[in-house]
C-alpha positions as CSV (number, residue, x, y, z in Angstrom):
1,M,5.7,-1.3,22.7
2,G,8.1,0.3,20.3
3,R,10.8,2.9,21.0
4,D,10.3,5.8,23.3
5,L,10.5,9.0,21.1
6,T,9.3,11.4,23.7
7,A,12.5,13.4,23.6
8,L,12.2,13.7,19.8
9,F,8.6,15.1,19.8
10,D,8.3,16.8,23.2
11,P,11.8,17.6,24.4
12,R,12.3,19.7,27.5
13,S,14.8,21.9,25.7
14,V,16.2,22.4,22.2
15,A,19.5,23.5,20.7
16,V,20.2,24.3,17.1
17,V,23.9,23.7,16.2
18,G,24.8,25.6,13.1
19,A,22.2,28.4,13.7
20,S,23.0,31.2,11.3
21,D,21.9,34.8,10.3
22,D,22.6,33.9,6.7
23,P,19.2,33.2,5.0
24,A,21.0,30.9,2.5
25,K,21.9,28.4,5.2
26,Y,19.5,25.8,6.5
27,G,20.6,26.6,10.1
28,H,18.9,30.0,9.6
29,A,15.5,28.5,8.6
30,V,15.5,25.9,11.4
31,A,16.5,28.5,14.0
32,A,13.8,30.9,12.9
33,Q,11.2,28.1,13.2
34,A,12.5,27.0,16.6
35,L,12.0,30.5,18.0
36,R,8.3,30.5,17.1
37,A,7.5,29.0,20.5
38,P,10.2,30.4,22.8
39,D,7.9,30.1,25.9
40,R,7.2,26.4,25.4
41,R,10.8,25.3,26.2
42,P,14.3,26.8,26.3
43,V,15.7,27.2,22.8
44,H,19.5,27.6,22.5
45,L,21.2,28.8,19.3
46,V,24.8,27.6,18.7
47,N,27.3,29.1,16.3
48,R,31.0,28.5,16.6
49,R,31.6,32.3,16.0
50,G,29.3,33.3,18.8
51,G,27.8,36.7,18.6
52,T,24.0,37.0,17.9
53,V,21.8,35.0,15.6
54,L,18.3,36.3,14.9
55,G,18.8,38.9,17.6
56,R,19.6,36.3,20.3
57,A,23.0,35.6,21.8
58,A,24.5,32.5,20.3
59,A,26.7,30.0,22.3
60,T,30.0,29.0,20.7
61,S,29.4,25.4,21.5
62,L,26.9,23.1,23.2
63,T,29.1,22.8,26.2
64,A,29.0,26.6,26.5
65,V,25.3,26.5,26.8
66,G,26.0,25.4,30.4
67,E,23.0,23.1,30.9
68,P,21.7,19.8,29.5
69,V,19.9,19.9,26.2
70,D,17.2,17.3,25.5
71,L,17.1,17.6,21.7
72,V,19.9,18.8,19.4
73,V,19.5,19.8,15.7
74,I,22.8,19.6,13.9
75,S,23.2,21.6,10.7
76,V,26.9,21.9,10.1
77,P,29.3,20.8,7.4
78,G,30.0,17.1,7.2
79,S,33.6,17.5,8.5
80,G,32.3,18.7,11.8
81,F,29.3,16.4,12.2
82,E,30.8,13.6,14.3
83,T,32.3,16.1,16.7
84,A,28.9,17.8,17.1
85,V,27.2,14.4,17.7
86,D,29.7,13.5,20.4
87,E,29.3,16.8,22.1
88,A,25.5,16.5,22.0
89,L,25.7,13.1,23.7
90,A,28.2,14.4,26.2
91,C,25.8,17.3,27.1
92,G,23.0,14.8,27.8
93,A,21.0,14.9,24.5
94,K,18.4,12.2,24.2
95,A,17.4,13.0,20.6
96,I,19.4,14.3,17.6
97,V,18.0,15.6,14.3
98,A,20.8,15.4,11.8
99,I,20.4,17.8,8.8
100,T,23.9,17.3,7.7
101,A,24.3,15.3,4.4
102,G,27.1,13.3,2.9
103,F,26.7,9.8,4.4
104,A,25.1,6.7,3.1
105,E,23.8,8.5,0.0
106,A,27.5,9.4,-0.8
107,G,28.8,5.9,-1.0
108,R,30.4,3.1,1.0
109,A,32.7,5.3,3.1
110,G,29.8,7.6,4.0
111,L,27.7,4.5,4.9
112,A,30.5,3.4,7.3
113,R,30.6,6.8,8.9
114,Q,26.8,6.8,9.3
115,R,26.7,3.4,10.9
116,A,29.5,4.4,13.4
117,V,27.5,7.5,14.4
118,A,24.3,5.6,14.8
119,D,26.1,3.0,17.0
120,R,27.3,5.7,19.3
121,V,23.9,7.3,19.5
122,R,22.2,4.0,20.4
123,A,24.9,3.2,22.9
124,A,24.2,6.4,24.7
125,G,20.5,5.6,24.9
126,A,19.6,8.4,22.5
127,V,17.7,8.5,19.2
128,L,18.8,10.0,15.8
129,V,16.6,11.2,12.9
130,G,18.6,11.4,9.7
131,P,21.3,12.2,8.7
132,N,20.5,14.0,5.4
133,C,17.0,15.0,6.6
134,L,15.1,18.3,6.6
135,G,14.0,18.4,10.2
136,I,10.8,17.6,12.2
137,A,7.8,19.4,13.5
138,D,5.1,18.6,16.0
139,N,2.1,21.1,16.1
140,T,0.7,19.4,19.2
141,T,3.8,20.2,21.3
142,E,4.8,23.5,19.5
143,L,8.0,21.9,18.3
144,Y,9.1,23.6,15.0
145,L,12.4,22.3,13.6
146,A,11.8,22.3,9.9
147,S,12.1,25.1,7.3
148,D,8.4,25.2,6.5
149,R,5.2,25.7,8.6
150,F,2.6,23.0,8.6
151,A,-1.0,23.9,9.3
152,P,-2.3,22.1,12.4
153,G,-4.5,19.0,12.0
154,G,-4.7,15.3,12.4
155,V,-2.3,13.9,9.7
156,A,1.2,12.8,10.6
157,L,3.4,13.2,7.5
158,L,6.5,11.0,7.3
159,S,8.4,11.9,4.1
160,Q,11.7,11.4,2.3
161,S,11.0,14.5,0.3
162,G,10.7,18.0,1.6
163,N,9.2,19.5,-1.6
164,L,6.6,16.7,-1.6
165,A,5.6,17.6,1.9
166,L,5.2,21.2,0.9
167,E,3.0,20.2,-2.1
168,L,0.8,18.0,0.2
169,Q,0.5,21.0,2.5
170,L,-0.6,23.2,-0.4
171,R,-3.0,20.6,-1.9
172,G,-4.5,19.9,1.5
173,E,-5.4,23.5,2.4
174,P,-8.6,23.7,0.3
175,H,-9.8,20.5,2.0
176,G,-9.0,21.8,5.5
177,L,-6.2,19.2,5.9
178,G,-3.7,19.9,8.6
179,F,-0.8,18.1,10.2
180,S,-0.1,16.8,13.7
181,R,3.5,16.0,12.9
182,F,6.1,16.2,10.1
183,V,9.2,14.1,10.0
184,S,11.8,14.2,7.2
185,L,13.0,10.6,7.2
186,G,16.5,11.1,5.8
187,N,18.7,8.1,5.7
188,Q,17.0,6.3,8.7
189,A,20.3,5.5,10.2
190,D,18.7,5.0,13.6
191,V,15.0,6.1,13.8
192,T,13.2,4.2,11.0
193,L,10.0,4.6,9.3
194,V,8.7,1.6,11.3
195,D,9.6,3.4,14.6
196,L,7.8,6.5,13.5
197,V,4.6,4.7,12.3
198,E,4.5,2.9,15.6
199,D,4.9,6.1,17.6
200,C,2.3,8.0,15.5
201,A,-0.1,5.1,16.0
202,R,0.1,5.8,19.8
203,H,-0.1,9.6,19.3
204,E,-3.7,10.6,20.3
205,A,-3.7,13.8,18.2
206,T,-2.8,11.8,15.0
207,S,-5.9,10.5,13.1
208,A,-4.1,9.3,9.9
209,I,-0.5,8.6,8.9
210,A,0.7,9.8,5.4
211,V,4.0,8.3,4.2
212,Y,6.2,9.1,1.2
213,A,9.0,6.6,1.1
214,E,11.5,5.4,-1.4
215,D,13.4,3.2,1.0
216,F,11.3,1.1,3.4
217,G,14.2,-0.5,5.2
218,D,12.4,-3.5,6.6
219,G,9.3,-3.4,4.4
220,R,7.6,-6.3,6.1
221,A,8.0,-4.6,9.5
222,F,6.5,-1.5,8.0
223,A,3.5,-3.5,6.8
224,A,3.1,-5.1,10.2
225,A,3.3,-1.7,11.9
226,A,0.8,-0.2,9.5
227,A,-1.6,-3.1,10.0
228,A,-1.4,-2.7,13.7
229,A,-1.7,1.1,13.8
230,G,-5.5,1.2,14.3
231,K,-5.7,4.3,12.2
232,P,-5.5,4.8,8.4
233,V,-2.0,4.7,6.8
234,V,-1.7,6.2,3.3
235,L,1.4,5.4,1.2
236,L,2.9,7.1,-1.8
237,T,6.1,5.5,-3.1
238,A,8.4,5.8,-6.1
239,G,9.8,3.1,-8.4
240,R,6.8,0.9,-8.1
241,G,6.9,-0.1,-11.8
242,T,10.6,-1.2,-12.0
243,A,11.3,-4.8,-12.4
244,S,13.3,-6.8,-9.9
245,A,17.0,-6.2,-10.2
246,R,17.7,-9.9,-9.8
247,S,17.8,-12.0,-13.0
248,A,14.8,-14.2,-12.7
249,Q,15.1,-17.9,-13.4
250,S,11.5,-18.8,-13.0
251,H,8.1,-17.6,-14.2
252,T,7.6,-16.3,-10.7
253,G,10.7,-14.2,-10.8
254,A,9.9,-12.9,-14.3
255,L,6.4,-11.9,-13.4
256,T,7.1,-10.2,-10.0
257,T,7.8,-6.5,-10.1
258,S,8.3,-3.9,-7.4
259,A,4.8,-2.6,-8.1
260,D,3.4,-6.1,-7.4
261,V,5.3,-6.4,-4.1
262,V,4.3,-3.1,-2.8
263,A,0.7,-3.5,-3.8
264,A,0.5,-6.9,-2.2
265,A,2.1,-5.6,1.1
266,C,-0.4,-2.7,1.1
267,R,-3.4,-4.9,0.5
268,D,-2.4,-7.3,3.3
269,A,-1.6,-4.4,5.7
270,R,-4.8,-2.4,4.8
271,V,-2.6,0.5,3.7
272,E,-4.1,2.9,1.2
273,L,-1.6,2.9,-1.7
274,V,-1.7,6.0,-3.9
275,R,0.1,7.0,-7.0
276,T,0.4,10.8,-6.9
277,P,0.4,13.7,-4.3
278,R,-3.0,14.6,-5.6
279,E,-4.4,11.2,-5.0
280,M,-2.9,11.2,-1.5
281,T,-4.6,14.5,-0.7
282,V,-7.9,13.1,-2.0
283,V,-7.7,10.0,0.1
284,L,-6.7,11.9,3.2
285,A,-9.6,14.3,2.6
286,G,-12.0,11.4,2.4
287,L,-10.6,9.7,5.5
288,G,-10.7,13.0,7.3
289,A,-14.5,12.9,7.2
290,G,-14.3,10.2,9.9
291,V,-17.2,8.2,8.4
292,R,-16.5,4.7,7.1
293,T,-18.5,1.7,6.2
294,R,-17.6,-1.8,5.0
295,G,-20.2,-1.8,2.3
296,R,-19.6,-0.9,-1.4
297,R,-23.1,-0.3,-2.6
298,T,-23.1,3.3,-3.8
299,A,-25.9,5.6,-4.9
300,V,-24.9,8.1,-7.5
301,F,-27.1,11.2,-7.3
302,T,-27.0,13.9,-10.0
303,D,-28.8,16.8,-11.5
304,G,-27.7,16.0,-15.1
305,G,-27.5,12.7,-17.0
306,G,-24.0,13.2,-18.2
307,H,-22.5,13.8,-14.8
308,G,-24.4,10.8,-13.5
309,A,-23.1,8.4,-16.1
310,I,-19.5,9.6,-15.8
311,A,-19.7,9.4,-12.0
312,A,-21.1,5.9,-12.1
313,D,-18.2,4.8,-14.3
314,A,-15.7,6.4,-12.0
315,T,-17.3,4.9,-9.0
316,E,-17.1,1.4,-10.5
317,D,-13.5,2.0,-11.6
318,A,-12.7,2.8,-8.0
319,G,-13.8,-0.6,-7.0
320,L,-17.3,0.2,-5.7
321,E,-20.7,-1.0,-6.9
322,V,-23.5,1.1,-8.4
323,P,-26.5,-1.4,-8.2
324,E,-30.0,-0.7,-9.4
325,L,-32.1,0.4,-6.4
326,G,-34.9,-1.8,-5.2
327,G,-38.6,-1.1,-5.7
328,P,-39.2,0.3,-2.2
329,T,-36.3,2.7,-2.4
330,Q,-37.4,3.8,-5.9
331,D,-41.0,4.3,-4.6
332,R,-39.7,6.4,-1.7
333,L,-37.7,8.6,-4.2
334,R,-40.8,9.1,-6.4
335,T,-42.5,10.7,-3.4
336,V,-39.9,13.5,-3.3
337,L,-39.1,13.9,-7.0
338,W,-41.1,14.6,-10.1
339,E,-42.2,12.3,-12.8
340,Q,-39.3,12.8,-15.2
341,S,-36.7,12.1,-12.5
342,S,-34.7,8.9,-12.8
343,V,-34.8,6.8,-9.6
344,A,-32.9,3.6,-10.7
345,N,-29.3,4.6,-10.0
346,P,-27.9,6.9,-10.9
347,V,-30.7,9.0,-9.5
348,D,-31.2,12.1,-11.6
349,L,-33.2,15.2,-10.6
350,A,-33.8,15.9,-14.3
351,G,-34.1,19.7,-13.7
352,M,-36.1,19.6,-10.5
353,G,-33.3,21.3,-8.7
354,E,-34.1,24.6,-10.4
355,Q,-37.8,24.3,-9.5
356,R,-37.2,23.2,-6.0
357,P,-33.6,23.3,-4.6
358,L,-34.7,21.5,-1.5
359,S,-35.1,18.4,-3.7
360,Y,-31.3,17.9,-3.4
361,A,-31.7,17.5,0.4
362,D,-34.8,15.3,0.1
363,T,-33.1,13.0,-2.3
364,V,-29.9,12.7,-0.2
365,G,-32.0,12.0,2.9
366,A,-33.9,9.2,1.1
367,L,-30.7,7.6,-0.2
368,L,-28.9,7.7,3.2
369,A,-32.0,6.2,4.8
370,A,-32.1,3.2,2.4
371,D,-30.8,0.0,3.8
372,E,-29.5,-1.1,0.4
373,V,-27.3,2.0,0.1
374,D,-23.9,2.1,1.8
375,A,-22.6,5.4,0.5
376,V,-23.8,8.4,-1.7
377,L,-21.9,10.3,-4.3
378,M,-23.6,13.6,-5.3
379,T,-22.3,15.0,-8.6
380,G,-22.9,17.9,-10.9
381,Y,-24.2,21.5,-10.6
382,F,-24.9,21.7,-6.9
383,G,-23.2,24.9,-5.7
384,G,-23.7,26.7,-9.0
385,Y,-26.7,28.7,-7.8
386,A,-24.9,30.2,-4.9
387,A,-21.8,30.6,-7.0
388,A,-23.8,32.8,-9.5
389,E,-25.1,34.9,-6.6
390,G,-21.6,35.3,-5.3
391,G,-20.2,36.4,-8.6
392,L,-18.4,33.2,-9.5
393,G,-20.4,32.9,-12.8
394,G,-22.1,30.0,-14.4
395,G,-25.5,30.2,-12.7
396,P,-28.9,30.9,-14.2
397,A,-30.3,34.4,-14.4
398,G,-32.2,35.6,-11.4
399,G,-30.3,33.2,-9.2
400,S,-30.8,34.9,-5.9
401,V,-33.9,32.9,-5.0
402,L,-32.2,29.7,-6.2
403,A,-29.1,30.6,-4.2
404,E,-31.1,30.9,-1.0
405,G,-32.9,27.6,-1.7
406,E,-29.6,25.9,-2.4
407,A,-28.1,27.3,0.9
408,R,-31.1,25.8,2.8
409,A,-30.6,22.5,0.9
410,A,-27.0,22.4,2.0
411,K,-28.1,22.9,5.7
412,E,-30.8,20.2,5.3
413,I,-28.2,17.8,3.8
414,V,-26.0,18.4,6.9
415,A,-29.0,17.7,9.1
416,H,-29.8,14.5,7.3
417,L,-26.2,13.4,7.9
418,A,-26.4,14.1,11.5
419,S,-29.6,12.1,12.0
420,A,-28.9,9.2,9.7
421,A,-26.9,6.1,10.4
422,A,-23.2,6.8,9.7
423,K,-22.8,6.6,5.9
424,P,-20.3,8.4,3.7
425,L,-21.4,11.2,1.5
426,V,-19.0,12.7,-1.0
427,V,-19.7,15.6,-3.4
428,Q,-18.3,16.5,-6.8
429,S,-19.3,20.0,-7.8
430,M,-18.5,22.3,-10.7
431,Y,-18.3,25.0,-8.1
432,P,-16.5,23.4,-5.1
433,G,-15.7,26.8,-3.6
434,S,-19.3,28.1,-3.6
435,P,-21.0,29.1,-0.3
436,S,-23.3,26.1,-0.5
437,C,-20.4,23.7,-0.9
438,R,-18.5,25.3,1.9
439,V,-21.5,24.6,4.2
440,L,-21.0,20.9,3.3
441,A,-17.2,21.0,3.6
442,E,-17.4,22.7,7.0
443,A,-19.7,19.9,8.2
444,G,-17.1,17.3,7.2
445,V,-18.5,16.4,3.8
446,P,-15.5,16.0,1.3
447,V,-16.1,18.2,-1.8
448,F,-14.1,17.9,-5.0
449,D,-14.1,19.5,-8.4
450,A,-13.1,16.2,-10.2
451,T,-15.4,13.2,-10.5
452,E,-12.6,10.7,-10.3
453,D,-11.3,12.4,-7.1
454,A,-14.8,12.1,-5.4
455,A,-14.9,8.4,-6.4
456,R,-11.4,7.7,-5.1
457,A,-12.2,9.4,-1.8
458,L,-15.4,7.4,-1.4
459,A,-13.5,4.2,-2.1
460,A,-11.1,5.0,0.8
461,M,-14.1,5.7,3.0
462,T,-16.0,2.5,2.2
463,G,-13.4,0.1,3.2
464,R,-11.6,-2.7,1.2
465,R,-12.6,-3.1,-2.4
466,N,-13.0,-6.9,-2.2
467,P,-12.5,-9.6,0.5
468,V,-9.0,-10.3,-0.7
469,D,-7.9,-7.0,0.6
470,A,-8.5,-7.7,4.3
471,A,-5.9,-10.3,5.0
472,G,-3.4,-8.9,7.6
473,V,0.4,-9.5,7.7
474,P,1.1,-13.2,8.2
475,P,3.8,-14.1,10.8
476,L,6.9,-15.8,9.3
477,P,7.4,-19.4,10.3
478,S,10.6,-20.5,12.1
479,V,13.6,-20.8,9.9
480,A,14.2,-24.3,8.8
481,A,17.4,-26.1,8.0
482,P,18.8,-24.9,4.7
483,L,17.8,-26.9,1.6
484,A,20.6,-29.4,1.0
485,D,19.6,-30.5,-2.5
486,P,18.3,-27.7,-4.8
487,G,17.8,-30.1,-7.6
488,Y,14.4,-31.1,-9.0
489,H,14.0,-34.2,-6.8
490,G,15.4,-32.4,-3.8
491,V,12.8,-29.7,-4.1
492,R,10.1,-32.3,-4.6
493,A,11.2,-34.1,-1.5
494,L,11.1,-30.9,0.5
495,L,7.6,-30.1,-0.6
496,D,6.4,-33.7,-0.3
497,A,7.5,-33.7,3.3
498,A,5.2,-30.7,3.8
499,G,2.2,-32.5,2.4
500,V,2.3,-31.3,-1.2
501,P,1.1,-34.2,-3.4
502,F,3.2,-35.3,-6.5
503,P,2.8,-38.1,-9.0
504,A,5.2,-41.1,-8.5
505,A,8.7,-40.3,-9.9
506,R,12.3,-41.6,-10.0
507,E,15.5,-39.8,-11.0
508,I,17.6,-41.8,-13.6
509,T,20.9,-41.3,-15.4
510,D,20.9,-44.3,-17.8
511,E,18.7,-46.8,-19.7
512,A,18.9,-49.4,-16.9
513,G,17.6,-46.9,-14.4
514,L,14.9,-45.8,-16.7
515,L,13.6,-49.4,-17.2
516,A,13.8,-50.0,-13.5
517,A,11.7,-46.9,-12.8
518,A,9.2,-47.9,-15.4
519,A,8.7,-51.3,-13.7
520,E,7.8,-49.5,-10.4
521,F,4.6,-47.9,-11.7
522,D,2.3,-48.3,-14.7
523,G,2.2,-46.0,-17.7
524,P,1.5,-43.7,-19.3
525,Y,4.7,-42.0,-18.4
526,V,6.3,-38.5,-18.4
527,L,10.0,-38.0,-19.1
528,K,11.7,-34.8,-18.0
529,A,15.3,-33.6,-18.7
530,L,16.7,-32.3,-15.4
531,H,19.1,-29.3,-14.9
532,V,17.6,-27.6,-18.0
533,L,16.1,-24.1,-17.5
534,H,12.5,-23.9,-18.7
535,K,12.3,-27.6,-19.7
536,S,9.1,-27.2,-21.7
537,D,10.5,-24.4,-23.8
538,A,13.6,-26.4,-24.5
539,G,11.7,-29.6,-25.5
540,G,12.8,-31.3,-22.3
541,V,9.4,-32.7,-21.4
542,A,7.7,-35.7,-23.1
543,L,4.1,-36.5,-22.1
544,R,1.7,-39.4,-22.5
545,L,4.4,-42.1,-23.2
546,A,2.1,-45.1,-23.4
547,D,4.5,-47.9,-22.4
548,R,8.2,-48.7,-21.7
549,D,9.1,-48.8,-25.4
550,A,7.7,-45.3,-26.0
551,L,9.5,-44.1,-22.8
552,L,12.8,-45.6,-23.9
553,A,12.5,-44.1,-27.4
554,A,11.8,-40.7,-25.9
555,Y,14.8,-41.0,-23.6
556,R,17.2,-41.8,-26.4
557,E,15.9,-38.9,-28.6
558,M,16.0,-36.4,-25.7
559,R,19.4,-37.5,-24.5
560,A,20.9,-37.2,-28.0
561,R,19.4,-33.7,-28.4
562,L,19.9,-32.2,-25.0
563,G,22.6,-34.2,-23.3
564,A,21.2,-33.6,-19.9
565,P,23.0,-35.5,-17.1
566,A,19.9,-36.8,-15.4
567,Y,16.2,-37.3,-16.2
568,S,13.0,-37.9,-14.2
569,V,10.6,-40.7,-15.0
570,E,7.1,-39.9,-13.7
571,A,3.6,-41.3,-13.7
572,M,1.4,-39.3,-16.1
573,A,-1.3,-37.5,-14.2
574,D,-4.9,-37.6,-15.4
575,L,-5.4,-34.1,-17.0
576,T,-9.1,-34.7,-17.6
577,D,-11.2,-31.7,-16.4
578,G,-8.1,-30.2,-14.8
579,I,-6.9,-26.6,-14.7
580,E,-3.2,-25.7,-14.4
581,L,-2.2,-23.2,-11.8
582,I,1.1,-21.7,-10.8
583,V,2.2,-21.2,-7.2
584,G,5.5,-19.4,-6.6
585,V,7.3,-17.4,-3.9
586,N,10.0,-14.7,-4.4
587,Q,12.3,-13.5,-1.6
588,D,12.0,-9.7,-1.8
589,P,14.9,-7.8,-0.1
590,R,12.5,-5.4,1.5
591,F,9.3,-7.3,2.2
592,G,10.6,-10.9,2.5
593,P,8.7,-13.8,0.9
594,I,6.1,-12.7,-1.7
595,A,3.7,-15.3,-3.0
596,L,2.2,-15.5,-6.5
597,V,-0.8,-17.6,-7.5
598,G,-2.5,-17.7,-10.9
599,L,-3.2,-19.5,-14.1
600,G,-0.2,-21.7,-14.8
601,G,1.3,-23.9,-17.4
602,V,3.3,-22.9,-20.4
603,L,1.2,-19.7,-21.0
604,T,1.8,-18.3,-17.5
605,E,3.9,-15.3,-18.7
606,S,1.7,-14.6,-21.7
607,L,-1.6,-14.6,-19.8
608,R,-0.2,-12.9,-16.7
609,D,-3.4,-13.7,-14.8
610,V,-1.8,-13.8,-11.3
611,A,-2.2,-12.4,-7.8
612,F,0.3,-11.6,-5.1
613,A,0.3,-11.7,-1.3
614,L,2.8,-11.7,1.6
615,A,3.8,-15.3,2.3
616,P,3.0,-17.6,3.9
617,V,-0.6,-17.5,2.6
618,P,-3.3,-19.2,4.7
619,A,-5.7,-21.5,2.8
620,E,-8.6,-19.1,3.2
621,R,-6.6,-16.2,1.8
622,A,-5.3,-18.4,-1.0
623,E,-8.8,-19.3,-2.1
624,A,-9.8,-15.7,-2.1
625,L,-6.8,-14.9,-4.3
626,L,-7.7,-17.6,-6.7
627,R,-11.3,-16.5,-6.9
628,G,-10.2,-13.0,-7.6
629,L,-8.4,-13.9,-10.8
630,R,-9.7,-12.8,-14.2
631,S,-10.1,-16.4,-15.2
632,A,-11.8,-17.4,-11.9
633,A,-14.9,-18.5,-13.7
634,L,-12.9,-21.5,-15.1
635,L,-12.6,-22.8,-11.5
636,D,-16.4,-23.3,-11.2
637,G,-16.8,-25.0,-14.5
638,V,-17.7,-23.6,-17.9
639,R,-19.3,-25.1,-21.0
640,G,-20.2,-28.4,-19.4
641,R,-16.9,-28.9,-17.5
642,P,-17.2,-29.7,-13.8
643,A,-15.9,-27.3,-11.1
644,V,-12.5,-28.1,-9.7
645,D,-11.5,-28.5,-6.0
646,V,-10.4,-24.9,-5.2
647,A,-10.2,-25.7,-1.5
648,A,-7.7,-28.5,-2.2
649,A,-5.6,-26.1,-4.3
650,A,-5.7,-23.4,-1.6
651,A,-4.5,-26.0,1.0
652,V,-1.5,-26.8,-1.3
653,V,-0.8,-23.1,-1.8
654,E,-0.6,-22.7,2.0
655,R,1.9,-25.6,2.3
656,I,4.1,-24.4,-0.6
657,T,4.2,-20.8,0.6
658,T,4.9,-21.9,4.2
659,V,7.9,-24.0,3.1
660,A,9.3,-21.1,1.0
661,A,8.8,-18.6,3.9
662,A,10.8,-21.0,6.2
663,H,13.7,-21.2,3.8
664,P,15.1,-17.6,3.3
665,E,18.0,-19.2,1.4
666,I,15.6,-20.0,-1.5
667,A,15.3,-16.9,-3.7
668,E,12.6,-18.4,-5.9
669,L,10.4,-21.5,-5.3
670,E,7.8,-22.5,-7.9
671,V,5.3,-25.2,-8.5
672,N,4.1,-24.9,-12.1
673,P,1.9,-26.5,-13.0
674,L,-0.2,-27.3,-10.0
675,L,-3.0,-29.4,-11.5
676,V,-6.4,-28.9,-9.9
677,R,-9.1,-31.4,-10.8
678,P,-12.6,-32.0,-9.3
679,D,-11.1,-34.5,-7.0
680,G,-8.1,-32.6,-5.7
681,A,-4.8,-31.0,-6.5
682,L,-1.4,-32.5,-7.7
683,A,1.9,-30.7,-8.2
684,L,3.4,-31.7,-11.6
685,D,6.7,-29.7,-11.5
686,A,8.8,-27.8,-9.0
687,R,12.0,-25.8,-9.0
688,A,14.0,-23.7,-6.6
689,V,16.7,-21.0,-7.1
690,L,19.0,-20.4,-4.3
691,R,20.2,-17.0,-3.4
C-alpha cells in the first residue's frame, strides 16, 4: 500500500518557520508562494522576531500560532533546526518539509544528526521531506511551498536539483507540458524516492512521473516501484558512466559500470532512461500524447528526400523499424499521390504538397490505416506555408493559398487521427511554431524542430525496443547460509548443488594426489593452479593433457613456476562445435545483484559483447539476453557449424544467478567459460569474491 503522504500533499493547514521579508532568504520565497492560495487552507508565517512578513502578522513560534498545524516548512539556520522539528511535532505536525541544510551532505556528524531527527519524526507518526531540499508543490491541491511556480499538468517531477526542475519547466512549456506535483528530494532522510513514486502512482491527476536522482537509496525498490506504477516513469541520472568503486577481481567486476547497472534496472522496470534534460522533455512530450502501441514498424513520411533519409536513419537509431511497405499499401498511396512520389518507405510527396496541400492529410490517413504500419513520423517542410503567411519567413511566394490549404490539411490530419485506430503520429517541422503545426500540437500531436527528437519521442510512444526490455523486476530468493568455502572447489560445490553441470574434478596438493585423481577418470585432462588470480593470463591452466605422464609433467612445470598451494585435475571437456560464454553476478550497493551474460573465454574483456539484467534471471529472460548479443548469430551456427543449445545455456544462467542472488555475502560470482554445445551446457571454471 505504501506510506500515507496525505498530510504532505493536501494538508489541512501550513506553517512556514523562518518566513522572512528579506528577498535574499529562502523563507521569503516559500512564504510568498504559500500565500498564493490563502483561501484553500490556513497559512501561518513564523518568525522569531514577530512583526509582519509580506504584510501579514507573523507568530514568534509555532506554539504561539495557537492551533495545530498539519504541515510545517522549516527554513532556519542549522543550529535551530532540531528545536524547530521538536516544536512542530509537539504542535501536531504530520508532515515536515526541511529546507535547512548541513546534515548528511556535511559529513559523518551531520549524518548522525539527520538520522536522529528522522527517528524522532517517524516515532511521532509524521513524515519528513529533506533536509537540504528546496520544497514541494502540488498544483492539484493548491499547495505551493517551493520558490518557483510550476505550470499545471500531468507530470509529477521528483528531483534532486532545483535548477534542473526549472529547466524542465522552461523546456516543457512549448510542448504544453505541465506538472501535477514537484518534490525536491533533498537527503531523503525519511520520505524516499520510492515512497514518492508509489504515492504518485496512486495520484489520479499524475499521468507520468519524471525523476532526476543522483542517490537512489534502495535502487532495487525504486525499480520495483516504477515497474508497478502503471504509468510511465522517466529517469535522468548523473554519474552513469563511472566505473564501480570496488576493485574488481573478476571479468564481471571489470566489465560492470554504473551505466550498465542503471540501464539494466531501467530496462527491467520499463523505465524510460534519458541522458539530458532535453531528452527528458522530448520523451515526456511524446508520452503526453497518450497514444502508445507495442509495434515498432514506422512509416516515415516527408516532402523532401533529404529529410526522409535523415529521419529514417534517426528512427532506426532510436530502435524502431522502417520496413518497405507492402504492395497493397503502396497501391493505396499511389491513388492519393502523383507519379513521381515515392511510396516504398520513406514515403515522399516529391513536391506534390505545393500543388495540393491536402496530399499531406491524404498520405497520413493512408499510412495510419495500413495494418503493416504501427506509427508515423512526418518530417520536413509542413508548417512552412502557414509560417510564410504569418511572417515567419521561408515559404514560397504567393503563399496565402498554400497556407490556407496547409491549415485545412492540418485539420484533416487531426480528423484522421480521431477516426483511425490509435496509432502514434509525431511531426518534425522546420517551422514547429507555425499555425498549422499548432493545430496539430493542440490536438495532442507532438511536434519538434529536431529530427532526432521526433524519433526519440516516437520510440517512447511505441513501447519497448526489443523483447529483452519487457522483463519486470525479479523477486530476490530467500537468503541462503553463507558460503563457507570461497575457494574454487567450494564454489563449484555450491553451484553443482544448484544443478550447474561441471566436468569431473579433484583438488590435489601433491603428486600422489594427482595420480590418484587421474585414476578416477580418463584423459585427456586439464590442470589448473588454484588461488591464482586470472589463471589463464598467469599461465595457470594446461589443456588437452593426453595421459597421466603429460599431466604429471605439466604439474611439475607449473608448480616450479607458480608455486601454487593447490591444483585442480579435471576431465577435459569436448570443445568441438562449442561456444564459450560468461555468466557473472555483481552485488551493486544500490540495485543488489546484477547479472552479466555474454561471449566468454579469455577474450571477454576485449570483445565486451555482454548484456546486463537484474538477478536472478529467469531462463526465458536469459535466452532473450543471449539472443540480443552482437554475436548472437554464432549461437545458431555459422559457416557449417551446428547451432548450440541456447535453452540449456539459459537454464544454467538461471541457476547461477539464483545462487548469487541468494548469497549477498558474495560480491562477485562468475562462471567463465560456460561451454555451450549442440547437446547442452557445461561450466568449465568458476570463482567467487566475498565482500
